[in-house]
Predicted model as a PDB file, atoms N, CA, C, CB and O in Angstrom, pLDDT in the B-factor column:
MODEL        1                                                                  
ATOM      1  N   MET A   1       0.867  -1.116   0.131  1.00 66.00           N  
ATOM      2  CA  MET A   1      -0.118  -0.191  -0.333  1.00 66.00           C  
ATOM      3  C   MET A   1       0.839   0.772  -0.223  1.00 66.00           C  
ATOM      4  CB  MET A   1      -1.516   0.010   0.414  1.00 66.00           C  
ATOM      5  O   MET A   1       1.838   0.519   0.450  1.00 66.00           O  
ATOM      6  N   ASP A   2       0.654   2.435  -1.066  1.00 89.00           N  
ATOM      7  CA  ASP A   2       1.805   3.618  -0.475  1.00 89.00           C  
ATOM      8  C   ASP A   2       1.130   4.304   0.764  1.00 89.00           C  
ATOM      9  CB  ASP A   2       2.205   4.984  -1.735  1.00 89.00           C  
ATOM     10  O   ASP A   2       0.032   4.044   1.255  1.00 89.00           O  
ATOM     11  N   PHE A   3       1.826   5.013   1.057  1.00 93.00           N  
ATOM     12  CA  PHE A   3       2.526   5.491   2.267  1.00 93.00           C  
ATOM     13  C   PHE A   3       1.849   6.993   2.326  1.00 93.00           C  
ATOM     14  CB  PHE A   3       4.334   5.451   2.121  1.00 93.00           C  
ATOM     15  O   PHE A   3       1.469   7.617   3.317  1.00 93.00           O  
ATOM     16  N   ASP A   4       1.821   7.388   0.848  1.00 93.00           N  
ATOM     17  CA  ASP A   4       0.563   9.339   0.454  1.00 93.00           C  
ATOM     18  C   ASP A   4      -0.823   8.154   1.228  1.00 93.00           C  
ATOM     19  CB  ASP A   4      -0.009  10.203  -2.634  1.00 93.00           C  
ATOM     20  O   ASP A   4      -0.961   8.056   2.447  1.00 93.00           O  
ATOM     21  N   LEU A   5      -1.530   7.528   0.407  1.00 95.00           N  
ATOM     22  CA  LEU A   5      -2.523   6.367   0.867  1.00 95.00           C  
ATOM     23  C   LEU A   5      -2.439   6.571   2.557  1.00 95.00           C  
ATOM     24  CB  LEU A   5      -1.935   4.597   0.274  1.00 95.00           C  
ATOM     25  O   LEU A   5      -2.703   7.502   3.318  1.00 95.00           O  
ATOM     26  N   ILE A   6      -2.010   5.416   2.693  1.00 95.00           N  
ATOM     27  CA  ILE A   6      -1.801   4.854   4.498  1.00 95.00           C  
ATOM     28  C   ILE A   6      -1.721   6.846   5.203  1.00 95.00           C  
ATOM     29  CB  ILE A   6       0.599   3.458   4.874  1.00 95.00           C  
ATOM     30  O   ILE A   6      -2.311   6.964   6.277  1.00 95.00           O  
ATOM     31  N   PHE A   7      -1.290   7.739   4.833  1.00 95.00           N  
ATOM     32  CA  PHE A   7      -1.205   9.287   5.825  1.00 95.00           C  
ATOM     33  C   PHE A   7      -2.301  10.365   5.111  1.00 95.00           C  
ATOM     34  CB  PHE A   7       0.703  10.181   5.733  1.00 95.00           C  
ATOM     35  O   PHE A   7      -2.238  11.562   5.389  1.00 95.00           O  
ATOM     36  N   VAL A   8      -3.106   9.942   4.358  1.00 96.00           N  
ATOM     37  CA  VAL A   8      -4.707  10.591   3.836  1.00 96.00           C  
ATOM     38  C   VAL A   8      -5.475   9.591   4.581  1.00 96.00           C  
ATOM     39  CB  VAL A   8      -5.178  10.571   1.912  1.00 96.00           C  
ATOM     40  O   VAL A   8      -6.416  10.170   5.123  1.00 96.00           O  
ATOM     41  N   ILE A   9      -5.476   8.615   4.783  1.00 96.00           N  
ATOM     42  CA  ILE A   9      -6.451   7.797   5.420  1.00 96.00           C  
ATOM     43  C   ILE A   9      -6.300   8.023   6.813  1.00 96.00           C  
ATOM     44  CB  ILE A   9      -6.339   6.362   5.086  1.00 96.00           C  
ATOM     45  O   ILE A   9      -7.329   8.065   7.487  1.00 96.00           O  
ATOM     46  N   GLY A  10      -4.795   8.231   7.565  1.00 96.00           N  
ATOM     47  CA  GLY A  10      -5.053   8.463   9.204  1.00 96.00           C  
ATOM     48  C   GLY A  10      -5.441  10.346   8.989  1.00 96.00           C  
ATOM     49  O   GLY A  10      -5.806  10.974   9.982  1.00 96.00           O  
ATOM     50  N   VAL A  11      -5.310  11.012   7.705  1.00 95.00           N  
ATOM     51  CA  VAL A  11      -5.936  12.270   8.310  1.00 95.00           C  
ATOM     52  C   VAL A  11      -7.061  12.781   8.564  1.00 95.00           C  
ATOM     53  CB  VAL A  11      -5.688  13.013   7.878  1.00 95.00           C  
ATOM     54  O   VAL A  11      -7.521  13.679   9.270  1.00 95.00           O  
ATOM     55  N   THR A  12      -7.628  11.550   7.390  1.00 96.00           N  
ATOM     56  CA  THR A  12      -9.191  11.238   7.012  1.00 96.00           C  
ATOM     57  C   THR A  12      -9.458  11.044   8.483  1.00 96.00           C  
ATOM     58  CB  THR A  12      -9.624   9.768   5.874  1.00 96.00           C  
ATOM     59  O   THR A  12     -10.335  11.724   9.015  1.00 96.00           O  
ATOM     60  N   LEU A  13      -8.967  10.420   8.976  1.00 97.00           N  
ATOM     61  CA  LEU A  13      -9.947   9.537  10.209  1.00 97.00           C  
ATOM     62  C   LEU A  13      -9.686  10.199  11.419  1.00 97.00           C  
ATOM     63  CB  LEU A  13      -9.545   7.798  10.500  1.00 97.00           C  
ATOM     64  O   LEU A  13     -10.369   9.749  12.339  1.00 97.00           O  
ATOM     65  N   ILE A  14      -8.894  11.161  11.751  1.00 96.00           N  
ATOM     66  CA  ILE A  14      -8.434  11.718  12.612  1.00 96.00           C  
ATOM     67  C   ILE A  14      -9.428  13.112  12.300  1.00 96.00           C  
ATOM     68  CB  ILE A  14      -6.834  11.696  12.574  1.00 96.00           C  
ATOM     69  O   ILE A  14      -9.995  13.283  13.379  1.00 96.00           O  
ATOM     70  N   ALA A  15      -9.822  13.994  11.516  1.00 96.00           N  
ATOM     71  CA  ALA A  15     -10.803  14.524  10.749  1.00 96.00           C  
ATOM     72  C   ALA A  15     -12.391  14.131  11.127  1.00 96.00           C  
ATOM     73  CB  ALA A  15     -10.442  14.113   9.395  1.00 96.00           C  
ATOM     74  O   ALA A  15     -13.305  14.903  11.416  1.00 96.00           O  
ATOM     75  N   PHE A  16     -12.407  12.691  11.027  1.00 96.00           N  
ATOM     76  CA  PHE A  16     -13.803  12.385  11.580  1.00 96.00           C  
ATOM     77  C   PHE A  16     -14.017  12.155  12.744  1.00 96.00           C  
ATOM     78  CB  PHE A  16     -14.347  11.457  11.116  1.00 96.00           C  
ATOM     79  O   PHE A  16     -15.103  11.814  13.212  1.00 96.00           O  
ATOM     80  N   ALA A  17     -12.721  12.363  13.499  1.00 96.00           N  
ATOM     81  CA  ALA A  17     -12.699  11.542  15.155  1.00 96.00           C  
ATOM     82  C   ALA A  17     -13.479  13.022  15.467  1.00 96.00           C  
ATOM     83  CB  ALA A  17     -10.688  11.033  16.281  1.00 96.00           C  
ATOM     84  O   ALA A  17     -14.620  13.119  15.920  1.00 96.00           O  
ATOM     85  N   ILE A  18     -12.768  13.913  15.185  1.00 95.00           N  
ATOM     86  CA  ILE A  18     -13.289  15.794  16.357  1.00 95.00           C  
ATOM     87  C   ILE A  18     -14.808  15.724  15.869  1.00 95.00           C  
ATOM     88  CB  ILE A  18     -12.277  18.087  15.598  1.00 95.00           C  
ATOM     89  O   ILE A  18     -15.535  15.444  16.823  1.00 95.00           O  
ATOM     90  N   PRO A  19     -15.565  15.907  14.572  1.00 96.00           N  
ATOM     91  CA  PRO A  19     -17.180  15.476  14.775  1.00 96.00           C  
ATOM     92  C   PRO A  19     -17.565  15.166  16.295  1.00 96.00           C  
ATOM     93  CB  PRO A  19     -17.545  14.015  13.873  1.00 96.00           C  
ATOM     94  O   PRO A  19     -17.891  15.850  17.265  1.00 96.00           O  
ATOM     95  N   ALA A  20     -17.338  13.572  15.995  1.00 95.00           N  
ATOM     96  CA  ALA A  20     -17.541  12.266  16.624  1.00 95.00           C  
ATOM     97  C   ALA A  20     -17.165  12.641  18.450  1.00 95.00           C  
ATOM     98  CB  ALA A  20     -16.333  10.966  15.753  1.00 95.00           C  
ATOM     99  O   ALA A  20     -17.830  12.448  19.467  1.00 95.00           O  
ATOM    100  N   ALA A  21     -15.908  13.196  18.240  1.00 95.00           N  
ATOM    101  CA  ALA A  21     -15.913  13.425  19.842  1.00 95.00           C  
ATOM    102  C   ALA A  21     -16.931  14.646  20.345  1.00 95.00           C  
ATOM    103  CB  ALA A  21     -14.293  13.844  20.349  1.00 95.00           C  
ATOM    104  O   ALA A  21     -17.475  14.443  21.430  1.00 95.00           O  
ATOM    105  N   VAL A  22     -17.168  15.604  19.819  1.00 95.00           N  
ATOM    106  CA  VAL A  22     -18.388  16.753  19.665  1.00 95.00           C  
ATOM    107  C   VAL A  22     -19.421  16.442  20.373  1.00 95.00           C  
ATOM    108  CB  VAL A  22     -18.970  16.977  18.283  1.00 95.00           C  
ATOM    109  O   VAL A  22     -19.801  16.986  21.410  1.00 95.00           O  
ATOM    110  N   SER A  23     -20.288  14.787  19.325  1.00 95.00           N  
ATOM    111  CA  SER A  23     -21.006  14.729  19.291  1.00 95.00           C  
ATOM    112  C   SER A  23     -20.851  14.369  20.683  1.00 95.00           C  
ATOM    113  CB  SER A  23     -21.444  14.311  18.364  1.00 95.00           C  
ATOM    114  O   SER A  23     -21.504  15.089  21.438  1.00 95.00           O  
ATOM    115  N   ALA A  24     -20.336  13.677  21.103  1.00 94.00           N  
ATOM    116  CA  ALA A  24     -20.261  12.118  22.421  1.00 94.00           C  
ATOM    117  C   ALA A  24     -20.225  13.433  23.209  1.00 94.00           C  
ATOM    118  CB  ALA A  24     -18.512  10.527  22.654  1.00 94.00           C  
ATOM    119  O   ALA A  24     -21.264  14.090  23.142  1.00 94.00           O  
ATOM    120  N   TYR A  25     -19.537  13.783  23.715  1.00 93.00           N  
ATOM    121  CA  TYR A  25     -19.570  15.313  24.800  1.00 93.00           C  
ATOM    122  C   TYR A  25     -20.462  15.768  25.131  1.00 93.00           C  
ATOM    123  CB  TYR A  25     -19.112  16.493  24.451  1.00 93.00           C  
ATOM    124  O   TYR A  25     -20.860  15.910  26.287  1.00 93.00           O  
ATOM    125  N   SER A  26     -21.210  16.261  23.598  1.00 94.00           N  
ATOM    126  CA  SER A  26     -22.900  17.213  24.283  1.00 94.00           C  
ATOM    127  C   SER A  26     -23.730  16.250  24.510  1.00 94.00           C  
ATOM    128  CB  SER A  26     -23.921  18.382  23.141  1.00 94.00           C  
ATOM    129  O   SER A  26     -24.865  16.676  24.724  1.00 94.00           O  
ATOM    130  N   ASP A  27     -23.580  14.529  24.572  1.00 92.00           N  
ATOM    131  CA  ASP A  27     -25.260  14.000  24.441  1.00 92.00           C  
ATOM    132  C   ASP A  27     -24.162  13.338  25.970  1.00 92.00           C  
ATOM    133  CB  ASP A  27     -26.286  12.644  22.552  1.00 92.00           C  
ATOM    134  O   ASP A  27     -24.628  12.489  26.730  1.00 92.00           O  
ATOM    135  N   ARG A  28     -22.796  13.894  26.153  1.00 93.00           N  
ATOM    136  CA  ARG A  28     -22.870  13.322  27.829  1.00 93.00           C  
ATOM    137  C   ARG A  28     -21.984  11.601  27.865  1.00 93.00           C  
ATOM    138  CB  ARG A  28     -25.060  13.061  28.391  1.00 93.00           C  
ATOM    139  O   ARG A  28     -21.636  11.055  28.912  1.00 93.00           O  
ATOM    140  N   ARG A  29     -21.826  11.155  26.788  1.00 92.00           N  
ATOM    141  CA  ARG A  29     -21.127   9.855  26.753  1.00 92.00           C  
ATOM    142  C   ARG A  29     -20.155   9.694  26.953  1.00 92.00           C  
ATOM    143  CB  ARG A  29     -21.101   9.305  25.953  1.00 92.00           C  
ATOM    144  O   ARG A  29     -19.595  10.669  27.455  1.00 92.00           O  
ATOM    145  N   TRP A  30     -19.444   8.675  26.772  1.00 93.00           N  
ATOM    146  CA  TRP A  30     -17.814   8.378  26.692  1.00 93.00           C  
ATOM    147  C   TRP A  30     -17.637   8.281  24.709  1.00 93.00           C  
ATOM    148  CB  TRP A  30     -17.321   6.387  27.779  1.00 93.00           C  
ATOM    149  O   TRP A  30     -18.373   7.840  23.827  1.00 93.00           O  
ATOM    150  N   PRO A  31     -16.448   8.862  24.712  1.00 92.00           N  
ATOM    151  CA  PRO A  31     -16.639   9.148  23.323  1.00 92.00           C  
ATOM    152  C   PRO A  31     -15.126   7.826  22.428  1.00 92.00           C  
ATOM    153  CB  PRO A  31     -16.346  11.349  23.123  1.00 92.00           C  
ATOM    154  O   PRO A  31     -14.007   8.059  21.969  1.00 92.00           O  
ATOM    155  N   LYS A  32     -16.162   6.211  22.621  1.00 94.00           N  
ATOM    156  CA  LYS A  32     -14.980   5.915  22.453  1.00 94.00           C  
ATOM    157  C   LYS A  32     -14.866   5.479  20.734  1.00 94.00           C  
ATOM    158  CB  LYS A  32     -14.624   4.811  23.567  1.00 94.00           C  
ATOM    159  O   LYS A  32     -13.790   5.004  20.370  1.00 94.00           O  
ATOM    160  N   SER A  33     -16.070   5.660  19.623  1.00 94.00           N  
ATOM    161  CA  SER A  33     -15.288   5.402  18.728  1.00 94.00           C  
ATOM    162  C   SER A  33     -14.988   6.636  18.321  1.00 94.00           C  
ATOM    163  CB  SER A  33     -15.710   4.560  17.832  1.00 94.00           C  
ATOM    164  O   SER A  33     -14.971   6.634  17.090  1.00 94.00           O  
ATOM    165  N   ALA A  34     -14.773   7.567  18.706  1.00 95.00           N  
ATOM    166  CA  ALA A  34     -13.570   8.803  18.634  1.00 95.00           C  
ATOM    167  C   ALA A  34     -12.532   8.553  18.926  1.00 95.00           C  
ATOM    168  CB  ALA A  34     -13.647   9.888  19.359  1.00 95.00           C  
ATOM    169  O   ALA A  34     -11.691   8.428  18.035  1.00 95.00           O  
ATOM    170  N   ALA A  35     -12.103   8.346  20.577  1.00 96.00           N  
ATOM    171  CA  ALA A  35     -10.801   7.520  20.473  1.00 96.00           C  
ATOM    172  C   ALA A  35     -10.216   6.571  19.785  1.00 96.00           C  
ATOM    173  CB  ALA A  35     -10.652   7.078  21.223  1.00 96.00           C  
ATOM    174  O   ALA A  35      -9.010   6.655  19.551  1.00 96.00           O  
ATOM    175  N   LEU A  36     -11.086   5.339  19.274  1.00 96.00           N  
ATOM    176  CA  LEU A  36     -10.938   4.858  18.234  1.00 96.00           C  
ATOM    177  C   LEU A  36     -10.254   5.031  16.714  1.00 96.00           C  
ATOM    178  CB  LEU A  36     -11.754   4.774  18.259  1.00 96.00           C  
ATOM    179  O   LEU A  36      -9.354   4.551  16.025  1.00 96.00           O  
ATOM    180  N   MET A  37     -11.202   5.952  16.673  1.00 96.00           N  
ATOM    181  CA  MET A  37     -10.384   6.853  14.674  1.00 96.00           C  
ATOM    182  C   MET A  37      -9.284   7.534  15.300  1.00 96.00           C  
ATOM    183  CB  MET A  37     -11.636   8.577  13.453  1.00 96.00           C  
ATOM    184  O   MET A  37      -8.202   7.446  14.719  1.00 96.00           O  
ATOM    185  N   LEU A  38      -9.378   8.625  17.061  1.00 96.00           N  
ATOM    186  CA  LEU A  38      -8.123   8.797  16.838  1.00 96.00           C  
ATOM    187  C   LEU A  38      -6.979   8.172  16.955  1.00 96.00           C  
ATOM    188  CB  LEU A  38      -7.960   9.468  17.220  1.00 96.00           C  
ATOM    189  O   LEU A  38      -6.104   8.724  16.287  1.00 96.00           O  
ATOM    190  N   VAL A  39      -6.541   7.026  17.664  1.00 97.00           N  
ATOM    191  CA  VAL A  39      -5.518   6.706  17.745  1.00 97.00           C  
ATOM    192  C   VAL A  39      -4.873   5.597  16.426  1.00 97.00           C  
ATOM    193  CB  VAL A  39      -5.584   6.308  19.044  1.00 97.00           C  
ATOM    194  O   VAL A  39      -3.763   5.254  16.019  1.00 97.00           O  
ATOM    195  N   ILE A  40      -6.752   5.231  15.992  1.00 97.00           N  
ATOM    196  CA  ILE A  40      -6.403   4.741  14.177  1.00 97.00           C  
ATOM    197  C   ILE A  40      -5.292   5.369  13.216  1.00 97.00           C  
ATOM    198  CB  ILE A  40      -7.743   5.102  13.222  1.00 97.00           C  
ATOM    199  O   ILE A  40      -4.313   4.970  12.584  1.00 97.00           O  
ATOM    200  N   GLY A  41      -6.179   6.930  13.515  1.00 97.00           N  
ATOM    201  CA  GLY A  41      -5.361   7.834  12.822  1.00 97.00           C  
ATOM    202  C   GLY A  41      -3.854   8.414  12.967  1.00 97.00           C  
ATOM    203  O   GLY A  41      -2.815   7.939  12.509  1.00 97.00           O  
ATOM    204  N   ALA A  42      -3.967   9.096  13.419  1.00 97.00           N  
ATOM    205  CA  ALA A  42      -2.471   8.900  14.048  1.00 97.00           C  
ATOM    206  C   ALA A  42      -1.700   7.677  14.375  1.00 97.00           C  
ATOM    207  CB  ALA A  42      -2.448   9.454  15.206  1.00 97.00           C  
ATOM    208  O   ALA A  42      -0.898   7.846  15.293  1.00 97.00           O  
ATOM    209  N   GLY A  43      -1.733   6.638  13.925  1.00 97.00           N  
ATOM    210  CA  GLY A  43      -1.042   5.199  14.233  1.00 97.00           C  
ATOM    211  C   GLY A  43      -0.504   5.278  12.606  1.00 97.00           C  
ATOM    212  O   GLY A  43       0.678   5.080  12.327  1.00 97.00           O  
ATOM    213  N   ALA A  44      -1.723   5.652  11.395  1.00 96.00           N  
ATOM    214  CA  ALA A  44      -1.666   5.367  10.498  1.00 96.00           C  
ATOM    215  C   ALA A  44      -0.345   6.782   9.567  1.00 96.00           C  
ATOM    216  CB  ALA A  44      -3.242   5.099  10.224  1.00 96.00           C  
ATOM    217  O   ALA A  44       0.406   6.792   8.592  1.00 96.00           O  
ATOM    218  N   ILE A  45      -0.764   7.720  10.641  1.00 95.00           N  
ATOM    219  CA  ILE A  45       0.184   9.081  10.744  1.00 95.00           C  
ATOM    220  C   ILE A  45       1.547   9.241  10.557  1.00 95.00           C  
ATOM    221  CB  ILE A  45       0.144   9.581  11.897  1.00 95.00           C  
ATOM    222  O   ILE A  45       2.136   9.960   9.749  1.00 95.00           O  
ATOM    223  N   ALA A  46       2.163   8.168  11.756  1.00 95.00           N  
ATOM    224  CA  ALA A  46       3.245   8.391  12.106  1.00 95.00           C  
ATOM    225  C   ALA A  46       3.545   6.881  11.571  1.00 95.00           C  
ATOM    226  CB  ALA A  46       3.458   8.935  13.585  1.00 95.00           C  
ATOM    227  O   ALA A  46       4.733   6.753  11.277  1.00 95.00           O  
ATOM    228  N   TYR A  47       2.599   5.457  11.329  1.00 96.00           N  
ATOM    229  CA  TYR A  47       3.556   4.920  10.237  1.00 96.00           C  
ATOM    230  C   TYR A  47       3.961   5.533   8.802  1.00 96.00           C  
ATOM    231  CB  TYR A  47       3.041   3.741   9.924  1.00 96.00           C  
ATOM    232  O   TYR A  47       5.112   5.304   8.428  1.00 96.00           O  
ATOM    233  N   ALA A  48       3.170   6.246   8.015  1.00 95.00           N  
ATOM    234  CA  ALA A  48       3.486   6.845   6.865  1.00 95.00           C  
ATOM    235  C   ALA A  48       5.179   8.047   6.700  1.00 95.00           C  
ATOM    236  CB  ALA A  48       2.002   7.640   6.670  1.00 95.00           C  
ATOM    237  O   ALA A  48       6.198   8.185   6.023  1.00 95.00           O  
ATOM    238  N   ALA A  49       4.391   8.668   7.939  1.00 93.00           N  
ATOM    239  CA  ALA A  49       5.635   8.908   7.933  1.00 93.00           C  
ATOM    240  C   ALA A  49       7.322   8.655   8.773  1.00 93.00           C  
ATOM    241  CB  ALA A  49       5.314   9.796   7.896  1.00 93.00           C  
ATOM    242  O   ALA A  49       8.367   9.246   8.503  1.00 93.00           O  
ATOM    243  N   GLN A  50       7.124   7.725   9.689  1.00 94.00           N  
ATOM    244  CA  GLN A  50       8.483   7.172  10.014  1.00 94.00           C  
ATOM    245  C   GLN A  50       9.373   6.485   9.018  1.00 94.00           C  
ATOM    246  CB  GLN A  50       8.323   6.273  10.994  1.00 94.00           C  
ATOM    247  O   GLN A  50      10.598   6.518   9.133  1.00 94.00           O  
ATOM    248  N   GLU A  51       8.488   5.593   7.619  1.00 93.00           N  
ATOM    249  CA  GLU A  51       8.527   5.307   6.831  1.00 93.00           C  
ATOM    250  C   GLU A  51       8.994   6.062   5.942  1.00 93.00           C  
ATOM    251  CB  GLU A  51       7.802   4.931   6.769  1.00 93.00           C  
ATOM    252  O   GLU A  51      10.152   5.690   5.752  1.00 93.00           O  
ATOM    253  N   ASN A  52       8.677   7.173   5.090  1.00 89.00           N  
ATOM    254  CA  ASN A  52       9.002   8.161   4.274  1.00 89.00           C  
ATOM    255  C   ASN A  52       8.865   9.359   5.434  1.00 89.00           C  
ATOM    256  CB  ASN A  52       8.025   8.228   2.877  1.00 89.00           C  
ATOM    257  O   ASN A  52       7.875   9.934   5.887  1.00 89.00           O  
ATOM    258  N   PRO A  53      11.050   9.546   5.861  1.00 87.00           N  
ATOM    259  CA  PRO A  53      10.647  10.852   6.870  1.00 87.00           C  
ATOM    260  C   PRO A  53      11.236  11.660   5.540  1.00 87.00           C  
ATOM    261  CB  PRO A  53      11.585  11.122   8.800  1.00 87.00           C  
ATOM    262  O   PRO A  53      11.787  11.296   4.501  1.00 87.00           O  
ATOM    263  N   GLY A  54      10.743  13.251   6.239  1.00 85.00           N  
ATOM    264  CA  GLY A  54      10.488  14.455   5.554  1.00 85.00           C  
ATOM    265  C   GLY A  54       9.710  14.425   4.796  1.00 85.00           C  
ATOM    266  O   GLY A  54       9.501  15.523   4.282  1.00 85.00           O  
ATOM    267  N   ALA A  55       8.772  13.157   4.228  1.00 87.00           N  
ATOM    268  CA  ALA A  55       8.449  14.046   3.022  1.00 87.00           C  
ATOM    269  C   ALA A  55       6.923  14.826   3.672  1.00 87.00           C  
ATOM    270  CB  ALA A  55       8.207  12.934   1.342  1.00 87.00           C  
ATOM    271  O   ALA A  55       6.686  15.829   2.998  1.00 87.00           O  
ATOM    272  N   TYR A  56       6.290  14.694   4.341  1.00 89.00           N  
ATOM    273  CA  TYR A  56       4.610  15.006   5.478  1.00 89.00           C  
ATOM    274  C   TYR A  56       5.149  16.317   5.781  1.00 89.00           C  
ATOM    275  CB  TYR A  56       4.178  13.822   7.342  1.00 89.00           C  
ATOM    276  O   TYR A  56       6.355  16.507   5.938  1.00 89.00           O  
ATOM    277  N   SER A  57       4.297  17.193   5.862  1.00 88.00           N  
ATOM    278  CA  SER A  57       4.160  18.339   6.595  1.00 88.00           C  
ATOM    279  C   SER A  57       3.020  19.026   6.420  1.00 88.00           C  
ATOM    280  CB  SER A  57       5.110  19.120   6.401  1.00 88.00           C  
ATOM    281  O   SER A  57       2.171  18.555   5.663  1.00 88.00           O  
ATOM    282  N   PHE A  58       2.808  20.170   7.035  1.00 88.00           N  
ATOM    283  CA  PHE A  58       1.552  21.071   6.485  1.00 88.00           C  
ATOM    284  C   PHE A  58       1.411  22.289   5.609  1.00 88.00           C  
ATOM    285  CB  PHE A  58       0.984  21.520   7.463  1.00 88.00           C  
ATOM    286  O   PHE A  58       0.551  23.170   5.610  1.00 88.00           O  
ATOM    287  N   GLU A  59       2.982  22.027   4.511  1.00 91.00           N  
ATOM    288  CA  GLU A  59       3.112  22.326   3.325  1.00 91.00           C  
ATOM    289  C   GLU A  59       2.000  21.573   2.907  1.00 91.00           C  
ATOM    290  CB  GLU A  59       4.381  22.103   2.740  1.00 91.00           C  
ATOM    291  O   GLU A  59       0.809  21.845   2.758  1.00 91.00           O  
ATOM    292  N   THR A  60       2.881  20.257   2.708  1.00 90.00           N  
ATOM    293  CA  THR A  60       2.794  19.603   1.731  1.00 90.00           C  
ATOM    294  C   THR A  60       1.514  18.965   1.888  1.00 90.00           C  
ATOM    295  CB  THR A  60       3.860  18.841   1.545  1.00 90.00           C  
ATOM    296  O   THR A  60       0.864  18.373   1.026  1.00 90.00           O  
ATOM    297  N   LEU A  61       1.088  19.264   3.739  1.00 91.00           N  
ATOM    298  CA  LEU A  61      -0.278  18.226   3.263  1.00 91.00           C  
ATOM    299  C   LEU A  61      -1.353  18.505   1.985  1.00 91.00           C  
ATOM    300  CB  LEU A  61      -1.323  18.204   4.556  1.00 91.00           C  
ATOM    301  O   LEU A  61      -1.908  17.594   1.371  1.00 91.00           O  
ATOM    302  N   ASP A  62      -1.519  19.819   1.732  1.00 92.00           N  
ATOM    303  CA  ASP A  62      -2.947  19.274   0.313  1.00 92.00           C  
ATOM    304  C   ASP A  62      -2.137  18.974  -1.107  1.00 92.00           C  
ATOM    305  CB  ASP A  62      -4.399  20.978  -0.231  1.00 92.00           C  
ATOM    306  O   ASP A  62      -2.691  18.921  -2.205  1.00 92.00           O  
ATOM    307  N   ASP A  63      -0.949  18.819  -0.906  1.00 93.00           N  
ATOM    308  CA  ASP A  63      -0.856  18.407  -2.444  1.00 93.00           C  
ATOM    309  C   ASP A  63      -0.406  16.694  -2.106  1.00 93.00           C  
ATOM    310  CB  ASP A  63       0.571  19.521  -3.516  1.00 93.00           C  
ATOM    311  O   ASP A  63      -0.117  16.038  -3.107  1.00 93.00           O  
ATOM    312  N   VAL A  64      -0.344  15.993  -0.783  1.00 93.00           N  
ATOM    313  CA  VAL A  64      -0.578  14.790  -1.259  1.00 93.00           C  
ATOM    314  C   VAL A  64      -1.823  14.058  -1.141  1.00 93.00           C  
ATOM    315  CB  VAL A  64       0.248  14.141  -0.821  1.00 93.00           C  
ATOM    316  O   VAL A  64      -2.041  12.964  -1.661  1.00 93.00           O  
ATOM    317  N   VAL A  65      -3.026  15.058  -0.073  1.00 93.00           N  
ATOM    318  CA  VAL A  65      -4.399  14.829  -1.252  1.00 93.00           C  
ATOM    319  C   VAL A  65      -4.822  14.585  -2.551  1.00 93.00           C  
ATOM    320  CB  VAL A  65      -4.957  15.579  -1.359  1.00 93.00           C  
ATOM    321  O   VAL A  65      -5.593  13.809  -3.116  1.00 93.00           O  
ATOM    322  N   LEU A  66      -4.061  15.507  -2.851  1.00 94.00           N  
ATOM    323  CA  LEU A  66      -4.694  16.147  -4.620  1.00 94.00           C  
ATOM    324  C   LEU A  66      -4.130  15.032  -4.647  1.00 94.00           C  
ATOM    325  CB  LEU A  66      -4.199  17.706  -5.811  1.00 94.00           C  
ATOM    326  O   LEU A  66      -5.003  14.166  -4.711  1.00 94.00           O  
ATOM    327  N   SER A  67      -2.639  14.389  -4.624  1.00 93.00           N  
ATOM    328  CA  SER A  67      -2.521  13.041  -4.912  1.00 93.00           C  
ATOM    329  C   SER A  67      -3.068  11.871  -5.337  1.00 93.00           C  
ATOM    330  CB  SER A  67      -2.295  12.787  -4.336  1.00 93.00           C  
ATOM    331  O   SER A  67      -3.355  11.315  -6.397  1.00 93.00           O  
ATOM    332  N   VAL A  68      -3.123  11.666  -4.094  1.00 94.00           N  
ATOM    333  CA  VAL A  68      -4.234  10.796  -3.807  1.00 94.00           C  
ATOM    334  C   VAL A  68      -5.556  11.191  -4.062  1.00 94.00           C  
ATOM    335  CB  VAL A  68      -4.214  10.475  -2.581  1.00 94.00           C  
ATOM    336  O   VAL A  68      -6.096  10.085  -4.036  1.00 94.00           O  
ATOM    337  N   ILE A  69      -6.476  12.009  -4.294  1.00 94.00           N  
ATOM    338  CA  ILE A  69      -7.488  11.915  -4.697  1.00 94.00           C  
ATOM    339  C   ILE A  69      -7.405  11.841  -6.237  1.00 94.00           C  
ATOM    340  CB  ILE A  69      -8.174  12.829  -4.142  1.00 94.00           C  
ATOM    341  O   ILE A  69      -8.550  12.001  -6.661  1.00 94.00           O  
ATOM    342  N   GLY A  70      -6.538  11.666  -7.251  1.00 94.00           N  
ATOM    343  CA  GLY A  70      -5.854  12.110  -8.567  1.00 94.00           C  
ATOM    344  C   GLY A  70      -5.510  10.632  -8.901  1.00 94.00           C  
ATOM    345  O   GLY A  70      -5.564  10.224 -10.061  1.00 94.00           O  
ATOM    346  N   SER A  71      -5.082   9.678  -7.643  1.00 92.00           N  
ATOM    347  CA  SER A  71      -4.690   8.731  -8.671  1.00 92.00           C  
ATOM    348  C   SER A  71      -5.937   7.786  -8.426  1.00 92.00           C  
ATOM    349  CB  SER A  71      -3.093   8.012  -8.484  1.00 92.00           C  
ATOM    350  O   SER A  71      -5.653   6.727  -8.986  1.00 92.00           O  
ATOM    351  N   PHE A  72      -7.250   7.682  -7.815  1.00 89.00           N  
ATOM    352  CA  PHE A  72      -8.055   7.593  -8.031  1.00 89.00           C  
ATOM    353  C   PHE A  72      -9.401   7.705  -9.279  1.00 89.00           C  
ATOM    354  CB  PHE A  72      -7.864   7.898  -7.355  1.00 89.00           C  
ATOM    355  O   PHE A  72     -10.278   7.159  -9.949  1.00 89.00           O  
ATOM    356  N   VAL A  73      -8.745   8.768  -8.929  1.00 93.00           N  
ATOM    357  CA  VAL A  73     -10.039   9.595  -9.978  1.00 93.00           C  
ATOM    358  C   VAL A  73      -9.420   9.530 -11.662  1.00 93.00           C  
ATOM    359  CB  VAL A  73     -10.259  11.748  -9.414  1.00 93.00           C  
ATOM    360  O   VAL A  73     -10.187   9.571 -12.624  1.00 93.00           O  
ATOM    361  N   ASN A  74      -7.648   9.406 -11.820  1.00 82.00           N  
ATOM    362  CA  ASN A  74      -7.402   8.757 -13.278  1.00 82.00           C  
ATOM    363  C   ASN A  74      -6.890   7.433 -13.546  1.00 82.00           C  
ATOM    364  CB  ASN A  74      -6.516   9.501 -13.966  1.00 82.00           C  
ATOM    365  O   ASN A  74      -6.747   7.050 -14.707  1.00 82.00           O  
TER     366      ASN A  74                                                      
ENDMDL                                                                          
END                                                                             
């Protein structure tokens, strides 16, 4: 599996974990699914960054996401 794809999956999971956590806290529930998505997403980002050092930063985030989306569209 491509490291860019793993990185984008991790970023997407963390992006979905934030509203899930807010929803759980507003309903006064423990955010189990949000915590699980956060751990899996952080693990995916850490794995991709460890295997491909220096390739991922906030400046290159949009380029990586668009290249992964482009590879599926094209």
